[in-house]
C-alpha positions as CSV (number, residue, x, y, z in Angstrom):
1,X,-66.1,11.3,-130.9
2,X,-69.0,12.6,-132.9
3,X,-71.3,15.3,-131.8
4,X,-74.2,13.1,-130.7
5,X,-71.9,11.2,-128.4
6,X,-70.6,14.4,-127.0
7,X,-74.2,15.6,-126.5
8,X,-75.0,12.4,-124.6
9,X,-71.9,12.7,-122.4
10,X,-72.7,16.4,-121.7
11,X,-76.3,15.4,-120.8
12,X,-75.1,12.6,-118.6
13,X,-72.7,15.0,-116.8
14,X,-75.6,17.5,-116.4
15,X,-77.8,14.7,-114.9
16,X,-74.9,13.6,-112.7
17,X,-74.5,17.2,-111.5
18,X,-78.2,17.5,-110.7
19,X,-78.1,14.2,-108.9
20,X,-75.2,15.4,-106.8
21,X,-77.1,18.6,-106.0
22,X,-80.1,16.5,-104.9
23,X,-77.9,14.3,-102.8
24,X,-76.4,17.3,-101.2
25,X,-79.8,18.9,-100.5
26,X,-81.1,15.6,-99.1
27,X,-78.0,15.3,-96.9
28,X,-78.5,18.9,-95.6
29,X,-82.2,18.2,-94.9
30,X,-81.3,14.9,-93.1
31,X,-78.7,16.7,-91.0
32,X,-81.2,19.4,-90.2
33,X,-83.9,16.9,-89.2
34,X,-81.4,14.9,-87.2
35,X,-80.2,18.0,-85.4
36,X,-83.8,19.0,-84.6
37,X,-84.7,15.5,-83.4
38,X,-81.6,15.4,-81.2
39,X,-82.4,18.8,-79.7
40,X,-86.0,17.8,-79.0
41,X,-84.8,14.5,-77.4
42,X,-82.3,16.3,-75.3
43,X,-85.0,18.8,-74.1
44,X,-87.4,16.0,-73.4
45,X,-84.7,14.2,-71.4
46,X,-83.8,17.3,-69.4
47,X,-87.4,18.0,-68.7
48,X,-88.1,14.5,-67.5
49,X,-84.9,14.3,-65.6
50,X,-85.6,17.6,-63.8
51,X,-89.1,16.4,-63.0
52,X,-87.7,13.2,-61.4
53,X,-85.0,15.1,-59.5
54,X,-87.5,17.5,-58.2
55,X,-89.8,14.7,-57.0
56,X,-86.9,12.9,-55.4
57,X,-85.7,16.0,-53.7
58,X,-89.1,16.8,-52.4
59,X,-89.6,13.3,-51.1
60,X,-86.2,13.4,-49.5
61,X,-86.9,16.7,-47.8
62,X,-90.3,15.6,-46.4
63,X,-88.9,12.3,-45.2
64,X,-85.9,14.0,-43.6
65,X,-88.2,16.5,-41.9
66,X,-90.4,13.7,-40.6
67,X,-87.4,11.8,-39.2
68,X,-86.1,15.0,-37.6
69,X,-89.4,15.6,-36.0
70,X,-89.6,12.0,-34.8
71,X,-86.1,12.1,-33.4
72,X,-86.9,15.3,-31.6
73,X,-90.1,13.9,-30.1
74,X,-88.2,10.7,-29.0
75,X,-85.4,12.7,-27.4
76,X,-87.9,15.0,-25.6
77,X,-89.9,11.9,-24.4
78,X,-86.7,10.3,-23.1
79,X,-85.6,13.5,-21.4
80,X,-89.0,13.8,-19.7
81,X,-88.9,10.2,-18.6
82,X,-85.5,10.7,-17.1
83,X,-86.5,13.9,-15.4
84,X,-89.6,12.3,-13.8
85,X,-87.9,9.1,-12.7
86,X,-87.3,8.6,-9.0
87,X,-83.7,9.2,-7.9
88,X,-82.2,7.4,-5.0
89,X,-79.3,9.6,-4.2
90,X,-78.3,7.7,-1.0
91,X,-78.0,4.4,-2.8
92,X,-76.1,6.1,-5.7
93,X,-73.7,7.7,-3.3
94,X,-73.2,4.4,-1.5
95,X,-72.4,2.7,-4.8
96,X,-69.9,5.4,-5.7
97,X,-68.2,4.9,-2.3
98,X,-67.9,1.1,-3.0
99,X,-66.6,1.6,-6.5
100,X,-64.3,4.5,-5.7
101,X,-63.2,4.1,-2.1
102,X,-61.8,7.2,-0.5
103,X,-58.0,7.5,-0.8
């Protein structure tokens, strides 16, 4: 092998080494960008998820409170209706005597 061939081979090896460095740098940059993009996407997801969860919890709490209030009002209304109804104790006692005769 003569000297010019050796120079060409050395030059090609040098170019190949620089190409390998460029590929490594590009890969490092791509990994960094990918990591940053993934971190931002995760943060966006967490933020959106937390917003939705907060809205749903708030909606649930308000609806549960409204239902509790309505239930309480209905129960109080029913109690009031029962307390104000006419009671026929004599007829009730007669019915009990028929259903459960004295032993």
